[in-house]
N, C-alpha and C positions, 0 to 999 in steps of 0.2 A: 504493499501500499504504500501510495504518497504521503507523509506526513505531515498535517498542518504545522500551525504554529505552536501546535499544545501536543508535539510531541512528547516533550519528558513525560508528561502526565499518562499520554497512549503506553509509553514504553513501562512506567510503571503498573500499566494495569496489566498488560501482558503478561511482564515478569513477576508477578503475584502469582498468575497461573503457571507460568513453565519454569522458573526460577526464585522464587519465594526468597532462598537462601540469602539471595545478590540484591537484595532490593536495600539494606541498608549501604552496603559498598558504593550501589549506584548512585542511589540519595547524596553520598558525601562526594561523590566526582563531580556532580553538575558547576557547582562554583567554578572548580578549575575548567571544566572543559568547556562554558561561556567563557571564563576571560584567554583560554587558547585560540578558539572561533572569533573572537572580538579584537584579538590582536591581529589574526590574519587578516581580517576585515580592515583593520587601523591604517595597515601595511598597506592595502590598497589602495584606499581613499587618500592616503598622502604623497603616494608614487606614480599612479597609473594615470594617464591622462584623462577621464572622466569627464565628459563633456559641460555635466552640470556643478564641477567644482571651477571655477572661474579663479579664485585666489588662494593662495598659500602662506602665511605668514608667519615667520619663529618669531617667538619672542623668549627669553629667557630662560623662560621652563615647560614652558609647552609650545603647540602648533596651532594653529585655528586656521580652519579652512572655511574660506568663504561660497556659500552655493549662490547659483543662479539665482533662486528664489528668493535672495538678503538675507537666509539666514546665515551663521555660525555653526559651524561643529568646531569644541574644543577638544584638544588633550593631547598628550604627551610627546615630545619628539619621536620619530617613527626611525628607529632602525631595520633598513632594510632585511639585513642579516641576522636579524637575532632571530632563534627560535626559542626562546622561554615568553612565556605566558606575562607578559608586563602589562598589557594593558586592562586595566579591569573595570574600568568605567569610561566614558566619552562624556561631554554635554553639549545638545543640541540645544543651542541659543542658552535656556535655564532648565531644561528639562536634563535632567541625567538615564543615562542607560548603560545598563552592564548588561544586556540582553542583546546580541549581536541580528536576531530574528527581530527582535521589536524594533531595534536603532533603523534596520532597511524598511521595515514597513512606516515610521514617523518620517524617514527621508521621502518616500513617496514618488521616487523617482521612476521613467518608465520599465518596464518589466520588474520594477522593486518585490510585488508580491509574489513570485514565481522564487525570487532567489531566497525572499525572507523563507520562504517553505523549507528551501533547498538547506540555509541554515539551522533552521529549529532542527531536522533533521540530523544534521553536523553534528550539533551540540548532543543532540540524544546518543547518537550511535558515538561517540568519544566516548563519553559519559561511562556507556554500557561497554567499551572495548577496556575501558580502563579498570573498570570494578571487575573483569574478570580477570586479571592482570596477574602471571604469579611470575615472573623472570626477576628476579633481582639483580643489577648490575653484577657481572661475574668477567672474570676473564680468568681462564686456569691454566698462567704463567706456569711454560716449564712442563706442563702434561702434554705428551705427544695424544694427539687426536687417536692415534690407534688403541688409545688408553680409557678415553675420556670424550671422545669427540660428541659435538651434534651433529644430526646431518643436516643436509643444507636448510631443511622446513624448519628444522627448531629454530634455527637464528632470524628467518624468515617470520617467524609468526610472533617472536618477541617484541614487535611492531607496532606499539598500541597503536600510535595517532596519525598515522597515514602520511598524508603529502605535508611538505614542514611550511611551507607557505599559501598554500591555499585554503580559503574560505570553506569550501567543501570537501576539506579533509578526509570527512567519515561520513559525507551523503552519499546514500545510497536508495534514492526512488526507486520504488517498486520492493523493497524488504520489509517484512514484517521480522519483528524481533527472533522470531523464531526460524526464519530465513537467515537474517544475522548469526544466530549460535551455531545452526547447521554449516553453516558454508565461510563463515569471517576466518581469515586465519588467525587472528588474535583469539580468535576463541578456539584455537585448537581443536577442529572437529576431524574426523576421517569421512570423506565424502566418495559417496559410491557410485563415481560413475557410469554412463551406460552406451549402448551405441544404436544408432539408428540404421537400419541397412536400405542404401541406393545404389541404383542400377548402374554398374561401372561407365557404361557409357552417357550416361547423366552428368560425370562428375569431372572438375577437373581436377588433375592428380601431377604433385613434381615432386621429384626425389623417389625414396622409397617407401612405398605402403605396405607394412607388416603383413605375412601372411597371419596372424593372428585376428588381422582383422580384413581380411577377405572373406566375402564366402559365395563360392561358385562364380557366378556373374553378376556378384553385388558386393561394396565395398562397406563395410561396416564404420562409419562417421561416429567417432565419443562425443559425447553431448551432456553438458551438464545439467543435474536433475532440474534445479531452475529453470535453466533455459526450456527444458521439454515441459517442463509444466505450466512455465508461465509466458514463454513465445513460439513454442512448436505445438502447445496443447496436443501431444499425442503420445502413447504408449512408447515405450526403450525397452531394448533389452539389459540387462545388471553387465555389469562389464568386470572391472576391476577398482579397488579399493584404492584413494590418492588423498594430498595429504594437499590443501590451497597453499599456496603462495604469498607473497606481498601482494599481486595483483587479484587477490582473487580467483580469477577465472582460468590464470595456469595453475596445474598442480603437479605435486611430485608422485610419481607413482614407486611403489617399494623395490629397490635395484632395475629400475628403469629409467625409459627418457622421460622429460616432461610434459605435460599435457596443456596448449594451448586452445582451449575451446570457445568459442564464440559464447557470450554474455548479453546480450540487449539489453543491457539495463545501463545507465549513465550513472559513472562511477567520477569524482571532480568534476569535470568537463566536456567528456567523450563518452558516447555509445560503443560499450568493447564488443563489438562483432567482430565478424573478421571476414574484410572483404575479398572477393574474385583477384582483385589486383595483387592484395598480399600473400596469395597462396602462389600466384604465379611468380611473384618476383620472389620468392622462398629461395628455390635452387641457385639463382643467379646470385642470388646479394650472398646465398652461402660460401659460394666458390669465392668472389671477389672478398669478401670479410677472411677467406684461407690466405689468399695472397697475402693482405696487406699485412694479414698479422704474421706472417713470413719475414717481413720485411720490419718489423717491431724491438728487434733485437731481444728477443723473446722478453718482451715485457709485459707482450698483451695475447691471450688467445679468446676466443669468439667461440662460442657454442655454436654448432653447426643444427641446421635443420634437416633434421633427419628424413621426415616426408609430411607431405602437407595435401591435404582435400578439402575439395570444396563444391558441395552440389548446387553450382552458382547461385547460392543465396548469402549473403553475409551472415543469417541466421543461424546456418547448418554448415560450420566447417571445423576442419580443427587441423593444428599443427603438432609435431612432434620431433624436441628439440634436446640436445644432448645436456646431461646434469652439469651446471658449473664443478662437481666433485669430480670431473675427470679431467680435471685441471691443475688439481692440490697431489701433490704428491705427497711421501710417508714425512708425517712429523708437522706438516702447515693446515691450517685451516682455511676456508674460503667463502666469504659471508658477503650479502649487498651492502653497499655504504648506509645505505638509509638503517643497516643494523647496528653500526658503528656505536651510535648515541646508545643501545640498550647495555652494552658490556662495560668491561671494571678497565677500559686502554685507557694510558696514559693521560691526562688531560693539558696538553702540554703543545706550546707553538713546536717546541722541536719536530715531536711525534707529527703533527699537523701539516708542516710546512714538507717533510718528507710524505707524506701522502699525496700533500700538494703537486710535487715536483714531480714525483713519480706520474698522478694522473694527466699533468701538463704534459711533461713527455709525451705521454703515449697521444693524447688528444690532439695538442699541435702538430705530431709527426703523420699521424694518419691527416687530418686536415689538407695538411701540406700535398700530401699523396694523393687528396683528393675526395675523402669521403667524412663528413662531417657527422661527429656519433651525438646523439642523442641520449647524453651521459650522467643522466637522474641518477639519483641513489636507489631504483630500483633496478635497473638496465644495469647499472655499473658495482662489478664485486672488483673484489681486493683479497688475492692470497697474501697469507700471512702466517709469519713463522708465528712457532709454539710460543716464544716471546714476546708479540702482538708485533712485530715487524713488520712493513708494508713490504711486498718482495715483487709482485704481478699483481695486472688487473685481468680480470674475465666479463667479458659483454655478452650481452644476449638480446635477442627480440632486434632484430634489424627492420625492424616492420615502418619503422619510420627515421631512419636514416635520410639525411642528403648527400646527394655523388654528382659531384662534377667532371663530366667528360674532358674538359680542358685540362685541368689539371691530374688526373688520371693519364693521359696522352702526354703530355710533357714528362711524366715520369715513365715511362714505355708501356703501361699498364690499358689494356684495351678494356674501355667502358664495358660492362654488361649491357646484353641485349634488353634494355628497359627505357621504358620514358615516361611520361605522366610525373604526376607530384614530388618524386624522390629525384628528381634529374632535374641540375641547376649548375649554372657557373655564377650564377651570383654572389657576390662576395659577406654582400650583407647577410642574404640569406644563409647562409653558409657558414659564418660566426658565428650570427644567432643564433643557429642550432645549436654548434657547441657549446659557445659561452653563456648561451641561457641556462642550457641544463648542467653542463658540467660545472661552472664558477658559479653562477647565482644559484645552482641548485645542487650538487651532489657535496664542492667542497662548502658552500657556504652553510651548509645543512651541517657539517662535521663540526666545523669553527664555531657556528653557533651564534657569532654576533659581527659586526661589520669591523671593529677593533680586532678579535680575532683573526679573522677572516684576513684582512691588512697587512699583519704579522706574518701569517702563511704567507702570504703571497709574495711579497718583500723577502722574506725569504728563499721562495722558492726559485723566482724569476733571474736571479741574475745566473743561475747554474745555467738555462734553456739556450736553447740556439736561437740567436736575433735571426727572427723570420719579420715580414710585412703582417702578418696574425699575430706575432706575438706582440707587436708596437702597436696595433691597434687595441690590443688586450690591455696595454699598459698605460697607454694617453686617451683612450677615448673613455664615456661613460658604457656601465658594463649593461648589454640588454637584456629584457627580462621578460617570458611573458605576462603580457596583461589579463591575468586570471581573473579580477572580478567586471574588468573589463567586456570581455570576451563571453560572460554570464549574462551579463545586462543587454549585450547587443546579437541580439539569435538571429538577426536578420544579416550580419555580415559573416560569411564564412570564412574559415579558416584562422588560425593564429593570430592575435595582434598582440603587440609588443611594447614595453614602458623603456623608457632608460633609467639604470638608477646610480648612483656616482661610484665613482669607482674606489672600489676597495681599497686600492693601493695609496688611493688620497684622500677618500673621504672627506671633501672638504663641503661646507653646507650649502643647502641647496639654497638660490636666490630669495632674497626675503619676500617678493611677491612674485605669484606665476604670471 
C-alpha cells in the first residue's frame, strides 16, 4: 500500500498484529528517523536548484531560504556531505517543523502532496529498519575470514538507513509492513524465489542461461515473490531460497550467483524493473568491463553477468551475476562501501584517505579509458585485509555506466556494439556520472562530513596522475544528483543535477542566490 502522511500510525497498527514485541523499539526510533529524513531534505532545500527557492542567505548561525511566495524557511547551515542527523527542526516563518512530510505539506509547492507521502513512508520505514537492527559495530581485526567471516549478504544486511543523502532513503511505496519484514534486507529474511516459464522463442537471452533454468522449449525466468503477487499477478513455481542484498531486488543464492530480479516498485527515485535494453547490453558490457579491469593494475574486479533473460517486458526479466566474494582471496573480506559505516573500522583521516586514493585511482583511470562508473556505495565494494586495510575494489551492476566511444578508441579499445542512453562522449555527462556517484556519494558517505571529505581528498589527490578529469574534480564544484528536484519534477525525465561546494575548498556559498 502507498502510505499516506499517517504512515507512522499505520506501521504501529500493523506491527501490533505482526511483531508486537517490536513496537517499543519502533516508537523509540521515530524521532531519530524524522531527524534523519529531515536532514536529507534540508540538504536538498539548501543546495538544489529548486525553482521556488529564490534566495539563500547565510547568517552567523543559520541559513535562511527565501521562498517565491514571500515566506522564509530557517534552519542550520547545511553541510552537503554530512551523514549525521543534525537537523531536528526548521522554521517556516514562525511555525516550527520537526516532521519532513509535514514541512513539505506546509510548503505546498507543485507535486508536494505526493512527495510528502513518500517522505512519511521513508520515516516510518526507517524507524522500522532501525528498530529491527541487531548489528553492533564490529570489525574482527586479525581474524582470518575462513575462521569467522561474514558472508557477503550479512555485510549488506547491516545497512539500516539506505541512501545517505536521499530523503526517500527508505521509501517503498506499495510495500506493507509485512512486505518490508519479508523482503527488506535490513530485516534479514530468507526469500523464496520462484520461476515463471516463458517460451524460449519469446525471450531475449544474452550470455549463458543455465540448464537449471530451462525446461524443454521454455526458459524459466526467476521472479521475486512480491513482483509475482503485485505486478505479474500470476502463479509461479518455487525455485530457491535466497538472501536479499542492499538493492532489495538482488538476492544471493547459497553457494551460487546473485540474482537480479525485476521489481516494479519505486525505491528512492526509480522503478526497479529490468528493461530489454539492459538485458541486451549485459554481455557486451561484461566483456568491456573485463578488458578494462585488466588495465587496472590489479586494483579492480568487475562481477560478470553470467546470463540475462527478458520476456520482452521490463516486468519479467532477470540477470545472474558473479558474487563479489569470488574476488576475495584467503584472509580477505569484501563488503559494499555503504556497509563501511556499520563496521568498527578506524574512523581516521588516514584510513579514509587511503580508501579515497584507491577509489579515485581506479575511477579516474577507467574514466580516462572511456567508462564512467556509477560507483555509489551499493555498486562499489572494497576488498579489505584482515586488519581492515583497503586493498582492491569490486564493481557490480553495469546497467547505468556511461561509455565514451571516443575515449575508448583513443586507447585502442574497440567500443562495444551499443547505442542508446549508456553511450556518450560528452565530458560533462561522463564526469557527472563518476564524480556524482563516487565523490559526492561513496566517498562522502564514508567520510561523513564536508571537512572530513576535504581532508581525505587533500591527502589523496596529490598522489594521483594529473589529468584533465582530475583537474576538473579539483577546481570546479562537485556535481551531484538533485534528488529532491527530480521527485518534484515528474514531468522531466532523466537525471537532474546540482553543484555542491568543492570539498577540497568548501568555500562558503554566496550570501544571496
